[in-house]
ZAMARGU-4260 file (C-alpha; in steps of 0.2 Angstrom, whole numbers, plus 5000, padded with zeros to 4 digits):
<rodrens>
0) 5068/5216/5108 | 5086/5222/5109 | 5096/5213/5123 | 5098/5229/5133 | 5079/5231/5134
5) 5077/5216/5145 | 5090/5223/5157 | 5090/5237/5171 | 5104/5246/5180 | 5104/5247/5199
10) 5107/5265/5203 | 5116/5261/5219 | 5128/5247/5213 | 5128/5249/5194 | 5125/5231/5193
15) 5115/5224/5178 | 5101/5213/5182 | 5087/5205/5171 | 5069/5206/5176 | 5062/5191/5186
20) 5056/5177/5175 | 5038/5171/5175 | 5032/5155/5182 | 5036/5145/5167 | 5052/5154/5165
25) 5057/5149/5183 | 5052/5132/5179 | 5064/5132/5164 | 5078/5138/5174 | 5075/5124/5187
30) 5075/5111/5173 | 5092/5118/5167 | 5099/5119/5185 | 5093/5101/5189 | 5097/5094/5172
35) 5105/5078/5179 | 5089/5074/5189 | 5078/5078/5174 | 5088/5066/5163 | 5089/5053/5177
40) 5070/5053/5180 | 5066/5052/5161 | 5079/5038/5159 | 5071/5028/5173 | 5053/5032/5167
45) 5058/5026/5149 | 5066/5010/5156 | 5050/5006/5166 | 5038/5010/5153 | 5049/5005/5139
50) 5050/4987/5146 | 5031/4986/5143 | 5030/4995/5127 | 5035/4981/5115 | 5019/4971/5121
55) 5007/4985/5117 | 5000/4978/5101 | 4997/4961/5109 | 4991/4967/5126 | 4978/4980/5121
60) 4959/4976/5118 | 4953/4971/5101 | 4935/4974/5102 | 4924/4987/5111 | 4914/4994/5096
65) 4898/4994/5105 | 4885/5006/5113 | 4886/5002/5132 | 4868/5000/5139 | 4860/4997/5122
70) 4847/4984/5118 | 4859/4974/5107 | 4873/4973/5120 | 4860/4967/5132 | 4855/4953/5120
75) 4873/4948/5119 | 4875/4947/5138 | 4860/4936/5139 | 4865/4924/5126 | 4882/4923/5134
80) 4874/4919/5150 | 4859/4907/5145 | 4863/4900/5128 | 4880/4892/5129 | 4889/4908/5122
85) 4879/4908/5106 | 4881/4927/5105 | 4887/4939/5092 | 4904/4936/5099 | 4904/4918/5095
90) 4916/4911/5081 | 4908/4905/5066 | 4920/4893/5056 | 4914/4890/5038 | 4918/4874/5030
95) 4915/4871/5012 | 4919/4858/4999 | 4915/4858/4980 | 4915/4839/4978 | 4908/4833/4995
100) 4893/4838/5005 | 4894/4843/5024 | 4888/4826/5030 | 4902/4817/5020 | 4916/4809/5031
105) 4929/4821/5024 | 4920/4836/5030 | 4914/4828/5046 | 4932/4824/5050 | 4937/4843/5048
110) 4922/4847/5059 | 4928/4835/5073 | 4946/4842/5072 | 4939/4860/5074 | 4930/4854/5090
115) 4946/4846/5096 | 4956/4861/5093 | 4946/4873/5103 | 4941/4861/5117 | 4957/4865/5126
120) 4954/4884/5127 | 4941/4889/5141 | 4937/4905/5132 | 4927/4894/5120 | 4910/4887/5125
125) 4899/4874/5117 | 4903/4869/5099 | 4888/4866/5088 | 4891/4857/5072 | 4882/4862/5056
130) 4863/4859/5057 | 4852/4855/5043 | 4840/4870/5039 | 4849/4882/5050 | 4868/4882/5047
135) 4870/4871/5031 | 4867/4879/5014 | 4853/4872/5003 | 4865/4863/4991 | 4873/4855/5006
140) 4891/4859/5002 | 4893/4874/5015 | 4891/4873/5033 | 4895/4884/5049 | 4903/4877/5065
145) 4897/4888/5079 | 4910/4890/5093 | 4901/4898/5108 | 4909/4913/5117 | 4914/4910/5135
150) 4923/4926/5138 | 4920/4945/5134 | 4922/4952/5117 | 4940/4957/5119 | 4946/4940/5125
155) 4936/4932/5111 | 4946/4943/5098 | 4962/4937/5107 | 4957/4919/5106 | 4954/4921/5087
160) 4971/4929/5086 | 4979/4914/5093 | 4969/4900/5084 | 4964/4907/5067 | 4980/4901/5059
165) 4978/4883/5066 | 4959/4883/5061 | 4963/4888/5043 | 4977/4875/5042 | 4964/4862/5045
170) 4959/4865/5026 | 4964/4851/5014 | 4958/4837/5004 | 4946/4848/4995 | 4939/4856/5011
175) 4940/4874/5014 | 4940/4882/5032 | 4937/4900/5036 | 4934/4908/5053 | 4921/4921/5052
180) 4909/4931/5064 | 4912/4947/5073 | 4927/4941/5084 | 4936/4935/5068 | 4931/4951/5059
185) 4939/4962/5072 | 4955/4950/5073 | 4958/4952/5054 | 4953/4970/5054 | 4965/4975/5068
190) 4979/4965/5061 | 4977/4973/5044 | 4976/4991/5052 | 4991/4987/5063 | 5002/4982/5048
195) 4996/4998/5038 | 5000/5009/5053 | 5017/5002/5055 | 5021/5004/5037 | 5015/5022/5037
200) 5024/5027/5052 | 5041/5019/5045 | 5038/5029/5029 | 5034/5045/5038 | 5050/5046/5049
205) 5062/5050/5035 | 5050/5062/5027 | 5048/5070/5044 | 5067/5071/5046 | 5069/5079/5029
210) 5056/5093/5033 | 5064/5096/5050 | 5081/5098/5043 | 5075/5110/5029 | 5065/5120/5042
215) 5079/5121/5055 | 5094/5120/5044 | 5103/5111/5057 | 5104/5093/5061 | 5106/5095/5079
220) 5090/5107/5080 | 5081/5095/5069 | 5086/5080/5079 | 5079/5086/5096 | 5061/5086/5091
225) 5063/5068/5085 | 5071/5062/5101 | 5058/5071/5111 | 5044/5062/5101 | 5052/5045/5103
230) 5053/5048/5122 | 5034/5052/5121 | 5030/5037/5110 | 5039/5025/5121 | 5031/5032/5137
235) 5014/5032/5130 | 5015/5015/5123 | 5021/5008/5140 | 5008/5018/5149 | 4994/5011/5138
240) 5000/4993/5142 | 4999/4997/5161 | 4983/5006/5160 | 4975/4991/5151 | 4978/4981/5167
245) 4965/4993/5175 | 4953/4995/5161 | 4952/4988/5143 | 4961/4999/5130 | 4957/4997/5112
250) 4972/4993/5101 | 4967/5007/5090 | 4972/5019/5104 | 4991/5016/5101 | 4989/5019/5082
255) 4982/5036/5085 | 4994/5039/5100 | 5008/5036/5088 | 5002/5048/5075 | 4998/5062/5088
260) 5014/5060/5097 | 5024/5062/5081 | 5014/5076/5075 | 5012/5086/5091 | 5029/5082/5098
265) 5037/5090/5083 | 5025/5104/5083 | 5029/5109/5101 | 5048/5106/5099 | 5048/5117/5084
270) 5040/5131/5093 | 5052/5129/5108 | 5068/5126/5099 | 5065/5141/5086 | 5061/5153/5101
275) 5077/5147/5110 | 5088/5150/5095 | 5082/5168/5095 | 5084/5169/5114 | 5102/5163/5113
280) 5107/5177/5102 | 5100/5189/5115 | 5107/5180/5130 | 5123/5172/5123 | 5132/5172/5140
285) 5117/5167/5150 | 5109/5150/5145 | 5097/5150/5159 | 5091/5167/5154 | 5088/5161/5136
290) 5079/5146/5142 | 5068/5156/5154 | 5064/5168/5140 | 5059/5154/5129 | 5048/5145/5142
295) 5040/5162/5147 | 5034/5164/5129 | 5034/5149/5118 | 5033/5137/5133 | 5017/5146/5139
300) 5010/5144/5121 | 5014/5126/5121 | 5006/5122/5138 | 4990/5131/5133 | 4990/5122/5116
305) 4992/5105/5125 | 4978/5109/5137 | 4967/5114/5122 | 4971/5098/5113 | 4967/5088/5129
310) 4951/5097/5132 | 4945/5094/5114 | 4948/5076/5115 | 4941/5074/5133 | 4924/5078/5125
315) 4925/5061/5116 | 4924/5053/5133 | 4905/5057/5134 | 4902/5044/5120 | 4897/5027/5128
320) 4907/5017/5117 | 4923/5009/5124 | 4933/5008/5108 | 4930/5027/5105 | 4933/5032/5122
325) 4949/5023/5124 | 4956/5029/5107 | 4954/5047/5115 | 4962/5041/5131 | 4977/5034/5120
330) 4979/5051/5112 | 4977/5061/5128 | 4990/5050/5136 | 5002/5053/5122 | 4999/5072/5123
335) 5002/5072/5141 | 5019/5063/5139 | 5024/5073/5125 | 5019/5089/5134 | 5029/5083/5149
340) 5044/5080/5139 | 5043/5097/5130 | 5042/5106/5147 | 5055/5097/5156 | 5067/5086/5145
345) 5068/5099/5131 | 5073/5114/5142 | 5085/5104/5151 | 5093/5098/5135 | 5093/5116/5128
350) 5102/5122/5143 | 5115/5109/5141 | 5117/5111/5122 | 5116/5130/5122 | 5123/5138/5106
355) 5127/5120/5099 | 5109/5119/5095 | 5114/5127/5078 | 5128/5114/5075 | 5129/5104/5059
360) 5120/5118/5050 | 5116/5120/5032 | 5124/5135/5023 | 5107/5145/5023 | 5104/5142/5041
365) 5118/5153/5047 | 5108/5167/5040 | 5092/5161/5047 | 5083/5172/5060 | 5067/5169/5070
370) 5059/5183/5062 | 5056/5177/5044 | 5057/5190/5031 | 5046/5180/5019 | 5032/5178/5032
375) 5035/5197/5037 | 5032/5202/5019 | 5016/5190/5018 | 5010/5198/5034 | 5012/5216/5027
380) 5003/5210/5011 | 4988/5204/5022 | 4989/5220/5031 | 4986/5230/5015 | 4973/5218/5007
385) 4964/5210/5022 | 4946/5210/5014 | 4951/5202/4998 | 4961/5189/5006 | 4948/5185/5019
390) 4934/5184/5005 | 4945/5172/4995 | 4949/5161/5009 | 4931/5160/5015 | 4925/5157/4997
395) 4936/5141/4995 | 4932/5135/5012 | 4913/5137/5010 | 4914/5128/4993 | 4923/5113/5000
400) 4911/5113/5015 | 4895/5112/5005 | 4896/5094/5001 | 4896/5090/5020 | 4877/5092/5020
405) 4875/5076/5010 | 4887/5066/5020 | 4881/5048/5026 | 4889/5038/5040 | 4888/5020/5044
410) 4898/5007/5053 | 4912/4999/5042 | 4906/4985/5030 | 4916/4969/5026 | 4924/4978/5012
415) 4936/4987/5024 | 4945/4970/5027 | 4957/4964/5013 | 4950/4953/5000 | 4962/4939/5005
420) 4958/4939/5023 | 4950/4922/5029 | 4935/4932/5037 | 4930/4940/5021 | 4932/4924/5011
425) 4921/4915/5023 | 4909/4930/5024 | 4907/4930/5005 | 4905/4911/5004 | 4891/4911/5017
430) 4882/4926/5008 | 4883/4917/4991 | 4878/4900/4997 | 4865/4905/5011 | 4858/4922/5006
435) 4863/4940/5007 | 4858/4942/5025 | 4865/4925/5031 | 4882/4933/5038 | 4872/4945/5049
440) 4858/4935/5057 | 4848/4944/5070 | 4845/4937/5087 | 4829/4938/5098 | 4829/4935/5116
445) 4812/4934/5124 | 4802/4926/5139 | 4797/4908/5134 | 4779/4912/5136 | 4780/4924/5121
450) 4789/4912/5109 | 4775/4908/5098 | 4769/4926/5096 | 4787/4931/5092 | 4788/4919/5078
455) 4773/4925/5070 | 4777/4944/5073 | 4795/4942/5067 | 4789/4931/5052 | 4778/4945/5046
460) 4791/4959/5048 | 4796/4966/5031 | 4814/4961/5026 | 4814/4945/5037 | 4815/4930/5026
465) 4815/4916/5040 | 4814/4914/5059 | 4822/4899/5067 | 4812/4889/5080 | 4813/4895/5098
470) 4828/4888/5107 | 4826/4885/5126 | 4839/4892/5138 | 4853/4879/5142 | 4852/4883/5160
475) 4834/4881/5162 | 4830/4900/5164 | 4814/4907/5157 | 4821/4913/5140 | 4821/4908/5122
480) 4832/4912/5108 | 4827/4914/5090 | 4837/4919/5075 | 4830/4930/5061 | 4837/4930/5043
485) 4837/4947/5035 | 4835/4948/5016 | 4849/4961/5014 | 4867/4962/5017 | 4872/4967/5035
490) 4879/4984/5029 | 4864/4988/5018 | 4856/5004/5023 | 4839/4995/5023 | 4845/4985/5038
495) 4841/5001/5049 | 4823/5000/5044 | 4822/4981/5046 | 4829/4981/5064 | 4818/4996/5068
500) 4802/4987/5061 | 4807/4971/5070 | 4809/4979/5087 | 4792/4989/5084 | 4782/4973/5079
505) 4788/4961/5093 | 4779/4960/5110 | 4785/4969/5125 | 4799/4960/5134 | 4807/4954/5117
510) 4825/4961/5113 | 4833/4961/5096 | 4852/4960/5095 | 4865/4952/5084 | 4880/4959/5075
515) 4870/4970/5063 | 4860/4977/5077 | 4875/4981/5088 | 4882/4991/5073 | 4866/5001/5071
520) 4865/5004/5090 | 4883/5010/5090 | 4879/5021/5075 | 4864/5028/5084 | 4874/5032/5100
525) 4887/5041/5089 | 4874/5051/5080 | 4865/5056/5096 | 4881/5061/5105 | 4889/5071/5091
530) 4880/5087/5094 | 4884/5086/5113 | 4903/5083/5109 | 4903/5097/5096 | 4895/5109/5109
535) 4907/5104/5123 | 4922/5106/5112 | 4917/5123/5106 | 4913/5130/5123 | 4928/5123/5131
540) 4939/5128/5117 | 4932/5146/5118 | 4935/5147/5136 | 4953/5141/5135 | 4957/5154/5122
545) 4948/5167/5132 | 4958/5164/5147 | 4974/5163/5137 | 4972/5178/5126 | 4962/5189/5138
550) 4951/5195/5124 | 4934/5189/5120 | 4933/5194/5101 | 4949/5186/5095 | 4944/5170/5106
555) 4928/5169/5098 | 4935/5172/5080 | 4949/5159/5084 | 4935/5146/5089 | 4923/5149/5075
560) 4936/5149/5061 | 4942/5132/5067 | 4925/5125/5062 | 4929/5130/5044 | 4943/5118/5041
565) 4933/5104/5050 | 4918/5107/5039 | 4929/5108/5023 | 4939/5092/5027 | 4922/5083/5029
570) 4916/5090/5013 | 4931/5083/5004 | 4929/5066/5014 | 4911/5065/5007 | 4917/5068/4989
575) 4931/5055/4990 | 4925/5041/5002 | 4906/5042/4999 | 4905/5048/4981 | 4921/5039/4975
580) 4931/5053/4967 | 4950/5049/4967 | 4945/5031/4972 | 4955/5023/4958 | 4970/5034/4962
585) 4970/5030/4980 | 4966/5012/4978 | 4950/5008/4987 | 4932/5004/4983 | 4920/5017/4990
590) 4907/5010/5003 | 4894/5024/4999 | 4897/5032/5016 | 4910/5037/5029 | 4914/5026/5043
595) 4902/5030/5058 | 4915/5034/5071 | 4923/5047/5059 | 4912/5063/5063 | 4914/5062/5082
600) 4932/5057/5083 | 4939/5066/5068 | 4930/5082/5073 | 4939/5081/5090 | 4955/5078/5082
605) 4954/5091/5068 | 4948/5104/5081 | 4962/5100/5093 | 4975/5102/5079 | 4967/5118/5073
610) 4967/5126/5090 | 4985/5120/5092 | 4990/5132/5077 | 4978/5145/5083 | 4987/5146/5100
615) 5004/5147/5092 | 4999/5161/5080 | 4988/5171/5092 | 5000/5169/5107 | 5014/5176/5096
620) 5003/5190/5090 | 4998/5194/5108 | 5016/5194/5114 | 5020/5208/5101 | 5004/5217/5105
625) 5009/5218/5123 | 5026/5225/5118 | 5021/5238/5106 | 5002/5241/5110 | 5000/5242/5091
630) 4988/5230/5083 | 4996/5232/5066 | 5013/5227/5073 | 5005/5212/5082 | 4998/5206/5066
635) 5013/5208/5055 | 5026/5202/5068 | 5015/5188/5074 | 5015/5181/5056 | 5034/5185/5054
640) 5038/5175/5070 | 5026/5161/5069 | 5022/5159/5051 | 5038/5148/5047 | 5035/5137/5062
645) 5016/5134/5058 | 5021/5131/5040 | 5034/5118/5045 | 5023/5110/5058 | 5009/5109/5046
650) 5021/5101/5033 | 5026/5088/5045 | 5008/5084/5050 | 5002/5083/5032 | 5017/5071/5028
655) 5013/5060/5043 | 4994/5059/5039 | 4995/5057/5020 | 5007/5042/5022 | 4992/5033/5029
660) 4983/5036/5012 | 4995/5023/5006 | 4987/5010/5018 | 4976/4996/5010 | 4963/4995/5023
665) 4950/5009/5021 | 4949/5016/5039 | 4967/5022/5041 | 4966/5028/5023 | 4951/5038/5028
670) 4960/5045/5043 | 4975/5050/5034 | 4966/5059/5020 | 4954/5068/5031 | 4966/5073/5044
675) 4979/5078/5031 | 4967/5088/5021 | 4961/5097/5037 | 4978/5102/5042 | 4983/5108/5024
680) 4967/5118/5023 | 4969/5125/5041 | 4987/5130/5040 | 4986/5138/5022 | 4969/5145/5021
685) 4965/5149/5040 | 4981/5151/5051 | 4992/5159/5038 | 4978/5168/5028 | 4961/5171/5035
690) 4965/5173/5054 | 4979/5186/5052 | 4967/5195/5039 | 4954/5195/5053 | 4966/5202/5065
695) 4969/5217/5053 | 4951/5219/5050 | 4946/5219/5069 | 4961/5230/5074 | 4962/5235/5092
700) 4945/5228/5095 | 4953/5210/5093 | 4963/5213/5109 | 4950/5223/5119 | 4942/5216/5135
705) 4930/5224/5147 | 4937/5229/5164 | 4925/5217/5173 | 4932/5202/5163 | 4950/5207/5166
710) 4946/5207/5184 | 4938/5189/5183 | 4951/5181/5172 | 4968/5175/5178 | 4982/5187/5172
715) 4992/5178/5158 | 5005/5187/5148 | 5016/5181/5133 | 5028/5195/5135 | 5045/5193/5143
</rodrens>
């Protein structure tokens, strides 16, 4: 649009005026006019939240991987209440000596020191030394000291964090000491993942800056998104610490929040800054007009994109698992702060910087225009060959998606913890000395009157090797606790059948729990809620696109094609993480399944990212359709004006996600590969290929809406 097309001449005065800006345009002008206030508010906000941010990793919760309301969680609560904390959250300290048995003075001295060490911490309950026939190996050289849990699962993980080094330091004189159990597992697991996340983030920053400089061609323009992202990161980290005072937030929330703040912050800033550089050419003497034009077009797309991301992630809140819910909360909080910074701090900064946004430019950048000739030619090619391009993209995506039908999911095994972690060393020792199922004893809580019947029924259950005698409740209540030894490793898929059979064979009133049962109940909850989460995300995603684009057909197409990149990414995940292809190259041992929380959580994340790009592409195409009324112009110019931004944003996301493939623990490696592949496939095969080809095929019908629908929907325009 030429500069004069946005102007009108008053016939009475001859004065030149510009049309009134839209709501977001006026908001942008207000941010420029009150830039000092905007900067002041953000400085104050970052000082307050920044003061809390450094404690984020030590403050947040370490557990929460459970299905609230499940049978296994009820068992844990009852054992906490009635049996001296002998629950799945209890700490099991393995003591082993090759030359001395557990009853020897040397080992007993270590056991005494373990008891003394934990006695001063009120988060620990009763300490039970190794018991013959129950917690001492048949050869007598390995024993388990049980430290009861007197706090919730999150506090027990924190307690292990604080004491595990002191416990392992008790080893010596031929005696080995390894803290194990679920609380110790989550402690070592979170520590390994935290270290991996930090390393990956540090590696991704210089890669990101390089891509940004190449995309913008200007150090100033490239630096703005990074500063914006840092503001969002600091604010979200501090916000999570404060929110954790109200309700426990999983430490994993900050890991995902950091990733999304970096990726989406750069996405949004790319779109805004690129549009502003174009607007500044048309409004060189009026910075407020340039900002208004930017916010009325790109700002509107960013706002709608952010709302789409938030809606997609909000569906995860339906899953009754605290860790899963709070990971979603962490990302949503990061998106809110990044979106707030993009819509306030960024326009205020652009209004102050003005044409200096192009300062410190590389030689090629001085000739760079918002309308990319390269992507304009690509858009014209798609216009000439839409059917062949669409068919080729669909063929590749469907071929990659086919393996998803064989995908298996389960909760992580001990193999996700580094081999030198104390919890894994203790786990392996217990398994080798006491049997495959010894690290995952099942717990049975029942009325005392049914104790004998339960011993018989449990003993006859296939897959149960041994049942301990009933233990009366410490507080005198009418409950007994029994331990059942499975014949298989806790992560063995046969454990599902064993727990199911045990629950079916026991008398009414008996409850089965323990760490393996908690994992199985959580997996079942994730499986049960997955269809609901998918349905909610699809429906809300479609409605948001419908409101944004005012056209049902393209809203439906934009929603459906987003499923393709998700299915293809999970197909690749099946080939890599379940079947083990590229395992040697990526440096991991396949578990034979994908981590159980992956489908629900990754689906929401992938769909959110896919819809992010969908809004950018289709909002730009809609802007040009509103100007020209020509669907061909909308398709070609939509690609010409958004293609380079989508390509650069995708390159940043792929770089950020793929750095996590370098992590040693398996979960962040899974996350990085799956999200990186999803973004790569979505950007290359869908947003830059299939979707614009479908725009060409559907033509004017893509932007059509019945009159009754136009009356119902709020009026949203991307033109300026």
